[in-house]
mmCIF file of the N, C-alpha and C atoms, coordinates in Angstrom:
data_MODEL
# 
_entry.id   MODEL 
# 
loop_
_atom_site.group_PDB 
_atom_site.id 
_atom_site.type_symbol 
_atom_site.label_atom_id 
_atom_site.label_alt_id 
_atom_site.label_comp_id 
_atom_site.label_asym_id 
_atom_site.label_entity_id 
_atom_site.label_seq_id 
_atom_site.pdbx_PDB_ins_code 
_atom_site.Cartn_x 
_atom_site.Cartn_y 
_atom_site.Cartn_z 
_atom_site.occupancy 
_atom_site.B_iso_or_equiv 
_atom_site.pdbx_formal_charge 
_atom_site.auth_seq_id 
_atom_site.auth_comp_id 
_atom_site.auth_asym_id 
_atom_site.auth_atom_id 
_atom_site.pdbx_PDB_model_num 
ATOM 1   N N  . UNK A 1 1  ? 98.195  82.509  86.393 1.00 0.00 ? 1  UNK A N  1 
ATOM 2   C CA . UNK A 1 1  ? 98.605  83.787  87.398 1.00 0.00 ? 1  UNK A CA 1 
ATOM 3   C C  . UNK A 1 1  ? 98.765  84.797  87.060 1.00 0.00 ? 1  UNK A C  1 
ATOM 4   N N  . UNK A 1 2  ? 97.448  85.749  88.084 1.00 0.00 ? 2  UNK A N  1 
ATOM 5   C CA . UNK A 1 2  ? 97.575  87.071  87.923 1.00 0.00 ? 2  UNK A CA 1 
ATOM 6   C C  . UNK A 1 2  ? 97.826  87.934  89.337 1.00 0.00 ? 2  UNK A C  1 
ATOM 7   N N  . UNK A 1 3  ? 98.454  89.411  89.002 1.00 0.00 ? 3  UNK A N  1 
ATOM 8   C CA . UNK A 1 3  ? 99.150  89.870  90.103 1.00 0.00 ? 3  UNK A CA 1 
ATOM 9   C C  . UNK A 1 3  ? 98.051  91.534  90.558 1.00 0.00 ? 3  UNK A C  1 
ATOM 10  N N  . UNK A 1 4  ? 97.930  91.413  91.549 1.00 0.00 ? 4  UNK A N  1 
ATOM 11  C CA . UNK A 1 4  ? 97.066  92.986  91.746 1.00 0.00 ? 4  UNK A CA 1 
ATOM 12  C C  . UNK A 1 4  ? 97.663  93.986  91.678 1.00 0.00 ? 4  UNK A C  1 
ATOM 13  N N  . UNK A 1 5  ? 98.768  94.230  91.940 1.00 0.00 ? 5  UNK A N  1 
ATOM 14  C CA . UNK A 1 5  ? 99.830  95.101  91.608 1.00 0.00 ? 5  UNK A CA 1 
ATOM 15  C C  . UNK A 1 5  ? 100.962 95.026  90.021 1.00 0.00 ? 5  UNK A C  1 
ATOM 16  N N  . UNK A 1 6  ? 100.730 96.100  90.108 1.00 0.00 ? 6  UNK A N  1 
ATOM 17  C CA . UNK A 1 6  ? 101.656 96.208  88.374 1.00 0.00 ? 6  UNK A CA 1 
ATOM 18  C C  . UNK A 1 6  ? 103.048 95.424  88.516 1.00 0.00 ? 6  UNK A C  1 
ATOM 19  N N  . UNK A 1 7  ? 103.557 95.305  87.949 1.00 0.00 ? 7  UNK A N  1 
ATOM 20  C CA . UNK A 1 7  ? 105.009 94.256  87.778 1.00 0.00 ? 7  UNK A CA 1 
ATOM 21  C C  . UNK A 1 7  ? 105.638 95.835  87.400 1.00 0.00 ? 7  UNK A C  1 
ATOM 22  N N  . UNK A 1 8  ? 107.203 96.027  88.071 1.00 0.00 ? 8  UNK A N  1 
ATOM 23  C CA . UNK A 1 8  ? 107.694 96.780  87.973 1.00 0.00 ? 8  UNK A CA 1 
ATOM 24  C C  . UNK A 1 8  ? 109.443 96.370  87.423 1.00 0.00 ? 8  UNK A C  1 
ATOM 25  N N  . UNK A 1 9  ? 109.718 95.670  87.636 1.00 0.00 ? 9  UNK A N  1 
ATOM 26  C CA . UNK A 1 9  ? 110.883 94.684  87.621 1.00 0.00 ? 9  UNK A CA 1 
ATOM 27  C C  . UNK A 1 9  ? 111.317 93.536  86.642 1.00 0.00 ? 9  UNK A C  1 
ATOM 28  N N  . UNK A 1 10 ? 111.530 93.374  85.713 1.00 0.00 ? 10 UNK A N  1 
ATOM 29  C CA . UNK A 1 10 ? 112.131 92.120  84.705 1.00 0.00 ? 10 UNK A CA 1 
ATOM 30  C C  . UNK A 1 10 ? 113.274 91.859  84.629 1.00 0.00 ? 10 UNK A C  1 
ATOM 31  N N  . UNK A 1 11 ? 114.052 90.801  85.490 1.00 0.00 ? 11 UNK A N  1 
ATOM 32  C CA . UNK A 1 11 ? 114.937 90.418  85.409 1.00 0.00 ? 11 UNK A CA 1 
ATOM 33  C C  . UNK A 1 11 ? 115.326 89.023  84.010 1.00 0.00 ? 11 UNK A C  1 
ATOM 34  N N  . UNK A 1 12 ? 115.556 88.785  83.304 1.00 0.00 ? 12 UNK A N  1 
ATOM 35  C CA . UNK A 1 12 ? 115.271 87.649  81.917 1.00 0.00 ? 12 UNK A CA 1 
ATOM 36  C C  . UNK A 1 12 ? 116.871 87.421  81.929 1.00 0.00 ? 12 UNK A C  1 
ATOM 37  N N  . UNK A 1 13 ? 116.867 85.905  82.634 1.00 0.00 ? 13 UNK A N  1 
ATOM 38  C CA . UNK A 1 13 ? 118.057 85.135  81.699 1.00 0.00 ? 13 UNK A CA 1 
ATOM 39  C C  . UNK A 1 13 ? 118.128 83.978  81.387 1.00 0.00 ? 13 UNK A C  1 
ATOM 40  N N  . UNK A 1 14 ? 117.864 83.389  80.580 1.00 0.00 ? 14 UNK A N  1 
ATOM 41  C CA . UNK A 1 14 ? 117.771 82.193  79.538 1.00 0.00 ? 14 UNK A CA 1 
ATOM 42  C C  . UNK A 1 14 ? 118.042 81.478  78.639 1.00 0.00 ? 14 UNK A C  1 
ATOM 43  N N  . UNK A 1 15 ? 119.243 81.687  78.633 1.00 0.00 ? 15 UNK A N  1 
ATOM 44  C CA . UNK A 1 15 ? 119.813 81.656  77.692 1.00 0.00 ? 15 UNK A CA 1 
ATOM 45  C C  . UNK A 1 15 ? 119.621 81.708  76.094 1.00 0.00 ? 15 UNK A C  1 
ATOM 46  N N  . UNK A 1 16 ? 120.258 82.929  75.546 1.00 0.00 ? 16 UNK A N  1 
ATOM 47  C CA . UNK A 1 16 ? 119.220 82.838  74.243 1.00 0.00 ? 16 UNK A CA 1 
ATOM 48  C C  . UNK A 1 16 ? 117.872 82.544  74.041 1.00 0.00 ? 16 UNK A C  1 
ATOM 49  N N  . UNK A 1 17 ? 116.799 82.182  75.079 1.00 0.00 ? 17 UNK A N  1 
ATOM 50  C CA . UNK A 1 17 ? 115.719 82.580  74.739 1.00 0.00 ? 17 UNK A CA 1 
ATOM 51  C C  . UNK A 1 17 ? 114.937 83.596  75.058 1.00 0.00 ? 17 UNK A C  1 
ATOM 52  N N  . UNK A 1 18 ? 115.395 84.598  74.913 1.00 0.00 ? 18 UNK A N  1 
ATOM 53  C CA . UNK A 1 18 ? 114.676 85.986  75.665 1.00 0.00 ? 18 UNK A CA 1 
ATOM 54  C C  . UNK A 1 18 ? 113.392 86.425  74.782 1.00 0.00 ? 18 UNK A C  1 
ATOM 55  N N  . UNK A 1 19 ? 113.954 86.743  73.398 1.00 0.00 ? 19 UNK A N  1 
ATOM 56  C CA . UNK A 1 19 ? 112.926 86.438  72.251 1.00 0.00 ? 19 UNK A CA 1 
ATOM 57  C C  . UNK A 1 19 ? 111.364 85.581  72.281 1.00 0.00 ? 19 UNK A C  1 
ATOM 58  N N  . UNK A 1 20 ? 111.679 84.042  73.311 1.00 0.00 ? 20 UNK A N  1 
ATOM 59  C CA . UNK A 1 20 ? 110.099 83.701  73.533 1.00 0.00 ? 20 UNK A CA 1 
ATOM 60  C C  . UNK A 1 20 ? 110.009 84.450  75.341 1.00 0.00 ? 20 UNK A C  1 
ATOM 61  N N  . UNK A 1 21 ? 110.453 84.366  75.597 1.00 0.00 ? 21 UNK A N  1 
ATOM 62  C CA . UNK A 1 21 ? 110.254 85.115  76.911 1.00 0.00 ? 21 UNK A CA 1 
ATOM 63  C C  . UNK A 1 21 ? 109.432 86.558  76.962 1.00 0.00 ? 21 UNK A C  1 
ATOM 64  N N  . UNK A 1 22 ? 110.324 86.967  76.071 1.00 0.00 ? 22 UNK A N  1 
ATOM 65  C CA . UNK A 1 22 ? 109.622 89.060  75.761 1.00 0.00 ? 22 UNK A CA 1 
ATOM 66  C C  . UNK A 1 22 ? 108.020 88.580  75.361 1.00 0.00 ? 22 UNK A C  1 
ATOM 67  N N  . UNK A 1 23 ? 107.535 87.810  74.207 1.00 0.00 ? 23 UNK A N  1 
ATOM 68  C CA . UNK A 1 23 ? 106.734 87.077  73.223 1.00 0.00 ? 23 UNK A CA 1 
ATOM 69  C C  . UNK A 1 23 ? 105.884 86.545  74.887 1.00 0.00 ? 23 UNK A C  1 
ATOM 70  N N  . UNK A 1 24 ? 105.900 85.778  76.061 1.00 0.00 ? 24 UNK A N  1 
ATOM 71  C CA . UNK A 1 24 ? 105.705 85.403  76.085 1.00 0.00 ? 24 UNK A CA 1 
ATOM 72  C C  . UNK A 1 24 ? 104.562 86.383  77.364 1.00 0.00 ? 24 UNK A C  1 
ATOM 73  N N  . UNK A 1 25 ? 105.632 87.152  77.537 1.00 0.00 ? 25 UNK A N  1 
ATOM 74  C CA . UNK A 1 25 ? 105.063 88.528  78.733 1.00 0.00 ? 25 UNK A CA 1 
ATOM 75  C C  . UNK A 1 25 ? 104.694 89.187  78.433 1.00 0.00 ? 25 UNK A C  1 
ATOM 76  N N  . UNK A 1 26 ? 104.629 89.529  76.677 1.00 0.00 ? 26 UNK A N  1 
ATOM 77  C CA . UNK A 1 26 ? 104.182 90.866  75.657 1.00 0.00 ? 26 UNK A CA 1 
ATOM 78  C C  . UNK A 1 26 ? 103.358 92.012  76.660 1.00 0.00 ? 26 UNK A C  1 
ATOM 79  N N  . UNK A 1 27 ? 101.990 91.160  77.176 1.00 0.00 ? 27 UNK A N  1 
ATOM 80  C CA . UNK A 1 27 ? 100.915 91.854  78.256 1.00 0.00 ? 27 UNK A CA 1 
ATOM 81  C C  . UNK A 1 27 ? 101.098 92.205  78.679 1.00 0.00 ? 27 UNK A C  1 
ATOM 82  N N  . UNK A 1 28 ? 101.703 91.772  79.834 1.00 0.00 ? 28 UNK A N  1 
ATOM 83  C CA . UNK A 1 28 ? 102.413 91.967  81.218 1.00 0.00 ? 28 UNK A CA 1 
ATOM 84  C C  . UNK A 1 28 ? 103.124 93.477  81.246 1.00 0.00 ? 28 UNK A C  1 
ATOM 85  N N  . UNK A 1 29 ? 103.807 93.793  79.548 1.00 0.00 ? 29 UNK A N  1 
ATOM 86  C CA . UNK A 1 29 ? 105.604 94.707  79.771 1.00 0.00 ? 29 UNK A CA 1 
ATOM 87  C C  . UNK A 1 29 ? 104.404 95.523  78.807 1.00 0.00 ? 29 UNK A C  1 
ATOM 88  N N  . UNK A 1 30 ? 103.554 95.881  78.170 1.00 0.00 ? 30 UNK A N  1 
ATOM 89  C CA . UNK A 1 30 ? 103.141 96.822  77.257 1.00 0.00 ? 30 UNK A CA 1 
ATOM 90  C C  . UNK A 1 30 ? 102.376 97.543  79.151 1.00 0.00 ? 30 UNK A C  1 
ATOM 91  N N  . UNK A 1 31 ? 101.313 96.274  79.482 1.00 0.00 ? 31 UNK A N  1 
ATOM 92  C CA . UNK A 1 31 ? 100.156 96.941  80.420 1.00 0.00 ? 31 UNK A CA 1 
ATOM 93  C C  . UNK A 1 31 ? 101.148 97.432  81.684 1.00 0.00 ? 31 UNK A C  1 
ATOM 94  N N  . UNK A 1 32 ? 102.280 97.071  82.127 1.00 0.00 ? 32 UNK A N  1 
ATOM 95  C CA . UNK A 1 32 ? 102.719 97.726  83.364 1.00 0.00 ? 32 UNK A CA 1 
ATOM 96  C C  . UNK A 1 32 ? 104.014 98.418  83.165 1.00 0.00 ? 32 UNK A C  1 
ATOM 97  N N  . UNK A 1 33 ? 104.652 98.352  82.550 1.00 0.00 ? 33 UNK A N  1 
ATOM 98  C CA . UNK A 1 33 ? 106.025 99.337  81.627 1.00 0.00 ? 33 UNK A CA 1 
ATOM 99  C C  . UNK A 1 33 ? 106.924 98.844  82.406 1.00 0.00 ? 33 UNK A C  1 
ATOM 100 N N  . UNK A 1 34 ? 107.334 97.371  82.987 1.00 0.00 ? 34 UNK A N  1 
ATOM 101 C CA . UNK A 1 34 ? 108.522 97.251  84.236 1.00 0.00 ? 34 UNK A CA 1 
ATOM 102 C C  . UNK A 1 34 ? 109.969 97.846  83.209 1.00 0.00 ? 34 UNK A C  1 
ATOM 103 N N  . UNK A 1 35 ? 110.657 97.837  84.120 1.00 0.00 ? 35 UNK A N  1 
ATOM 104 C CA . UNK A 1 35 ? 112.327 97.627  84.103 1.00 0.00 ? 35 UNK A CA 1 
ATOM 105 C C  . UNK A 1 35 ? 112.543 96.204  83.584 1.00 0.00 ? 35 UNK A C  1 
ATOM 106 N N  . UNK A 1 36 ? 113.534 96.658  83.021 1.00 0.00 ? 36 UNK A N  1 
ATOM 107 C CA . UNK A 1 36 ? 113.727 95.047  82.367 1.00 0.00 ? 36 UNK A CA 1 
ATOM 108 C C  . UNK A 1 36 ? 115.620 94.650  82.074 1.00 0.00 ? 36 UNK A C  1 
ATOM 109 N N  . UNK A 1 37 ? 115.615 93.629  82.427 1.00 0.00 ? 37 UNK A N  1 
ATOM 110 C CA . UNK A 1 37 ? 117.620 93.761  82.252 1.00 0.00 ? 37 UNK A CA 1 
ATOM 111 C C  . UNK A 1 37 ? 117.526 92.253  81.787 1.00 0.00 ? 37 UNK A C  1 
ATOM 112 N N  . UNK A 1 38 ? 118.668 92.094  80.740 1.00 0.00 ? 38 UNK A N  1 
ATOM 113 C CA . UNK A 1 38 ? 118.254 90.663  79.991 1.00 0.00 ? 38 UNK A CA 1 
ATOM 114 C C  . UNK A 1 38 ? 119.644 90.800  79.686 1.00 0.00 ? 38 UNK A C  1 
ATOM 115 N N  . UNK A 1 39 ? 119.578 89.396  78.660 1.00 0.00 ? 39 UNK A N  1 
ATOM 116 C CA . UNK A 1 39 ? 121.148 89.246  78.564 1.00 0.00 ? 39 UNK A CA 1 
ATOM 117 C C  . UNK A 1 39 ? 121.246 89.959  76.369 1.00 0.00 ? 39 UNK A C  1 
ATOM 118 N N  . UNK A 1 40 ? 121.838 90.164  76.410 1.00 0.00 ? 40 UNK A N  1 
ATOM 119 C CA . UNK A 1 40 ? 122.834 90.815  74.961 1.00 0.00 ? 40 UNK A CA 1 
ATOM 120 C C  . UNK A 1 40 ? 121.448 89.280  74.184 1.00 0.00 ? 40 UNK A C  1 
ATOM 121 N N  . UNK A 1 41 ? 120.242 90.488  73.424 1.00 0.00 ? 41 UNK A N  1 
ATOM 122 C CA . UNK A 1 41 ? 119.766 89.259  72.693 1.00 0.00 ? 41 UNK A CA 1 
ATOM 123 C C  . UNK A 1 41 ? 118.660 90.488  71.565 1.00 0.00 ? 41 UNK A C  1 
ATOM 124 N N  . UNK A 1 42 ? 119.789 90.799  70.149 1.00 0.00 ? 42 UNK A N  1 
ATOM 125 C CA . UNK A 1 42 ? 119.290 92.087  68.849 1.00 0.00 ? 42 UNK A CA 1 
ATOM 126 C C  . UNK A 1 42 ? 117.559 91.754  68.974 1.00 0.00 ? 42 UNK A C  1 
ATOM 127 N N  . UNK A 1 43 ? 116.920 90.630  68.355 1.00 0.00 ? 43 UNK A N  1 
ATOM 128 C CA . UNK A 1 43 ? 116.037 90.199  67.708 1.00 0.00 ? 43 UNK A CA 1 
ATOM 129 C C  . UNK A 1 43 ? 114.922 91.055  69.458 1.00 0.00 ? 43 UNK A C  1 
ATOM 130 N N  . UNK A 1 44 ? 115.506 90.493  70.680 1.00 0.00 ? 44 UNK A N  1 
ATOM 131 C CA . UNK A 1 44 ? 114.725 91.318  71.999 1.00 0.00 ? 44 UNK A CA 1 
ATOM 132 C C  . UNK A 1 44 ? 114.103 92.286  72.120 1.00 0.00 ? 44 UNK A C  1 
ATOM 133 N N  . UNK A 1 45 ? 115.872 92.787  71.709 1.00 0.00 ? 45 UNK A N  1 
ATOM 134 C CA . UNK A 1 45 ? 116.086 94.484  72.095 1.00 0.00 ? 45 UNK A CA 1 
ATOM 135 C C  . UNK A 1 45 ? 114.765 95.448  70.963 1.00 0.00 ? 45 UNK A C  1 
ATOM 136 N N  . UNK A 1 46 ? 115.155 95.185  69.904 1.00 0.00 ? 46 UNK A N  1 
ATOM 137 C CA . UNK A 1 46 ? 113.864 95.204  68.080 1.00 0.00 ? 46 UNK A CA 1 
ATOM 138 C C  . UNK A 1 46 ? 112.152 94.671  69.362 1.00 0.00 ? 46 UNK A C  1 
ATOM 139 N N  . UNK A 1 47 ? 112.237 93.963  69.470 1.00 0.00 ? 47 UNK A N  1 
ATOM 140 C CA . UNK A 1 47 ? 110.801 94.341  69.763 1.00 0.00 ? 47 UNK A CA 1 
ATOM 141 C C  . UNK A 1 47 ? 110.534 95.148  70.904 1.00 0.00 ? 47 UNK A C  1 
ATOM 142 N N  . UNK A 1 48 ? 111.515 95.483  72.050 1.00 0.00 ? 48 UNK A N  1 
ATOM 143 C CA . UNK A 1 48 ? 111.023 96.749  72.946 1.00 0.00 ? 48 UNK A CA 1 
ATOM 144 C C  . UNK A 1 48 ? 111.685 98.127  73.006 1.00 0.00 ? 48 UNK A C  1 
ATOM 145 N N  . UNK A 1 49 ? 112.164 98.096  71.609 1.00 0.00 ? 49 UNK A N  1 
ATOM 146 C CA . UNK A 1 49 ? 112.373 99.596  71.424 1.00 0.00 ? 49 UNK A CA 1 
ATOM 147 C C  . UNK A 1 49 ? 111.737 99.589  70.644 1.00 0.00 ? 49 UNK A C  1 
ATOM 148 N N  . UNK A 1 50 ? 110.301 99.258  70.030 1.00 0.00 ? 50 UNK A N  1 
ATOM 149 C CA . UNK A 1 50 ? 108.774 99.773  69.928 1.00 0.00 ? 50 UNK A CA 1 
ATOM 150 C C  . UNK A 1 50 ? 108.212 100.414 70.308 1.00 0.00 ? 50 UNK A C  1 
ATOM 151 N N  . UNK A 1 51 ? 108.173 99.505  71.376 1.00 0.00 ? 51 UNK A N  1 
ATOM 152 C CA . UNK A 1 51 ? 106.946 99.981  72.827 1.00 0.00 ? 51 UNK A CA 1 
ATOM 153 C C  . UNK A 1 51 ? 107.475 101.301 73.534 1.00 0.00 ? 51 UNK A C  1 
ATOM 154 N N  . UNK A 1 52 ? 109.123 101.661 73.534 1.00 0.00 ? 52 UNK A N  1 
ATOM 155 C CA . UNK A 1 52 ? 109.246 102.959 74.025 1.00 0.00 ? 52 UNK A CA 1 
ATOM 156 C C  . UNK A 1 52 ? 110.063 102.533 74.785 1.00 0.00 ? 52 UNK A C  1 
ATOM 157 N N  . UNK A 1 53 ? 111.205 101.262 74.628 1.00 0.00 ? 53 UNK A N  1 
ATOM 158 C CA . UNK A 1 53 ? 111.980 100.939 75.542 1.00 0.00 ? 53 UNK A CA 1 
ATOM 159 C C  . UNK A 1 53 ? 112.846 102.117 74.987 1.00 0.00 ? 53 UNK A C  1 
ATOM 160 N N  . UNK A 1 54 ? 114.133 102.047 76.209 1.00 0.00 ? 54 UNK A N  1 
ATOM 161 C CA . UNK A 1 54 ? 115.680 102.296 75.808 1.00 0.00 ? 54 UNK A CA 1 
ATOM 162 C C  . UNK A 1 54 ? 116.100 101.086 76.281 1.00 0.00 ? 54 UNK A C  1 
ATOM 163 N N  . UNK A 1 55 ? 117.333 100.478 75.274 1.00 0.00 ? 55 UNK A N  1 
ATOM 164 C CA . UNK A 1 55 ? 117.696 99.170  76.040 1.00 0.00 ? 55 UNK A CA 1 
ATOM 165 C C  . UNK A 1 55 ? 119.231 99.920  75.687 1.00 0.00 ? 55 UNK A C  1 
ATOM 166 N N  . UNK A 1 56 ? 120.135 99.848  77.029 1.00 0.00 ? 56 UNK A N  1 
ATOM 167 C CA . UNK A 1 56 ? 122.003 100.533 77.203 1.00 0.00 ? 56 UNK A CA 1 
ATOM 168 C C  . UNK A 1 56 ? 122.258 98.851  78.012 1.00 0.00 ? 56 UNK A C  1 
ATOM 169 N N  . UNK A 1 57 ? 123.674 99.075  77.680 1.00 0.00 ? 57 UNK A N  1 
ATOM 170 C CA . UNK A 1 57 ? 124.032 97.574  77.983 1.00 0.00 ? 57 UNK A CA 1 
ATOM 171 C C  . UNK A 1 57 ? 124.710 98.394  78.737 1.00 0.00 ? 57 UNK A C  1 
ATOM 172 N N  . UNK A 1 58 ? 125.176 97.078  80.400 1.00 0.00 ? 58 UNK A N  1 
ATOM 173 C CA . UNK A 1 58 ? 125.336 97.300  81.435 1.00 0.00 ? 58 UNK A CA 1 
ATOM 174 C C  . UNK A 1 58 ? 126.944 96.812  81.781 1.00 0.00 ? 58 UNK A C  1 
ATOM 175 N N  . UNK A 1 59 ? 126.913 95.653  81.279 1.00 0.00 ? 59 UNK A N  1 
ATOM 176 C CA . UNK A 1 59 ? 127.919 95.019  82.459 1.00 0.00 ? 59 UNK A CA 1 
ATOM 177 C C  . UNK A 1 59 ? 127.696 94.224  80.535 1.00 0.00 ? 59 UNK A C  1 
ATOM 178 N N  . UNK A 1 60 ? 128.923 93.075  80.481 1.00 0.00 ? 60 UNK A N  1 
ATOM 179 C CA . UNK A 1 60 ? 129.514 92.463  79.049 1.00 0.00 ? 60 UNK A CA 1 
ATOM 180 C C  . UNK A 1 60 ? 128.509 92.061  77.991 1.00 0.00 ? 60 UNK A C  1 
ATOM 181 N N  . UNK A 1 61 ? 127.616 91.409  78.772 1.00 0.00 ? 61 UNK A N  1 
ATOM 182 C CA . UNK A 1 61 ? 126.313 90.335  77.414 1.00 0.00 ? 61 UNK A CA 1 
ATOM 183 C C  . UNK A 1 61 ? 125.515 91.461  78.114 1.00 0.00 ? 61 UNK A C  1 
ATOM 184 N N  . UNK A 1 62 ? 124.898 92.087  79.814 1.00 0.00 ? 62 UNK A N  1 
ATOM 185 C CA . UNK A 1 62 ? 123.551 92.339  80.047 1.00 0.00 ? 62 UNK A CA 1 
ATOM 186 C C  . UNK A 1 62 ? 123.125 93.829  79.584 1.00 0.00 ? 62 UNK A C  1 
ATOM 187 N N  . UNK A 1 63 ? 121.772 94.041  79.527 1.00 0.00 ? 63 UNK A N  1 
ATOM 188 C CA . UNK A 1 63 ? 121.118 95.883  79.167 1.00 0.00 ? 63 UNK A CA 1 
ATOM 189 C C  . UNK A 1 63 ? 120.148 95.936  80.302 1.00 0.00 ? 63 UNK A C  1 
ATOM 190 N N  . UNK A 1 64 ? 120.426 96.944  80.403 1.00 0.00 ? 64 UNK A N  1 
ATOM 191 C CA . UNK A 1 64 ? 119.186 97.837  80.758 1.00 0.00 ? 64 UNK A CA 1 
ATOM 192 C C  . UNK A 1 64 ? 118.069 98.184  79.576 1.00 0.00 ? 64 UNK A C  1 
ATOM 193 N N  . UNK A 1 65 ? 116.781 97.799  80.522 1.00 0.00 ? 65 UNK A N  1 
ATOM 194 C CA . UNK A 1 65 ? 116.183 98.268  79.209 1.00 0.00 ? 65 UNK A CA 1 
ATOM 195 C C  . UNK A 1 65 ? 115.209 99.444  79.904 1.00 0.00 ? 65 UNK A C  1 
ATOM 196 N N  . UNK A 1 66 ? 115.078 100.975 79.491 1.00 0.00 ? 66 UNK A N  1 
ATOM 197 C CA . UNK A 1 66 ? 113.666 101.592 80.222 1.00 0.00 ? 66 UNK A CA 1 
ATOM 198 C C  . UNK A 1 66 ? 112.420 102.028 79.780 1.00 0.00 ? 66 UNK A C  1 
ATOM 199 N N  . UNK A 1 67 ? 110.931 102.163 79.889 1.00 0.00 ? 67 UNK A N  1 
ATOM 200 C CA . UNK A 1 67 ? 110.240 101.875 79.264 1.00 0.00 ? 67 UNK A CA 1 
ATOM 201 C C  . UNK A 1 67 ? 110.801 104.052 78.927 1.00 0.00 ? 67 UNK A C  1 
ATOM 202 N N  . UNK A 1 68 ? 110.149 104.674 78.011 1.00 0.00 ? 68 UNK A N  1 
ATOM 203 C CA . UNK A 1 68 ? 109.872 105.972 78.000 1.00 0.00 ? 68 UNK A CA 1 
ATOM 204 C C  . UNK A 1 68 ? 109.378 107.169 78.691 1.00 0.00 ? 68 UNK A C  1 
# 
């Protein structure tokens, strides 16, 4: 599936499979730099932070990740 407009926001709620979801969306994340909300998953944040994202806790288990 392709989209003509850039993706600006992603909400990832996949019950401990955030890393797999991000790996599958990596091309989109690199290209479009969307704002991402996801559940706490250290390895997923480790993937985003080297791409220039800053992740902050916004709820008990949710993080907001913003591109720098």
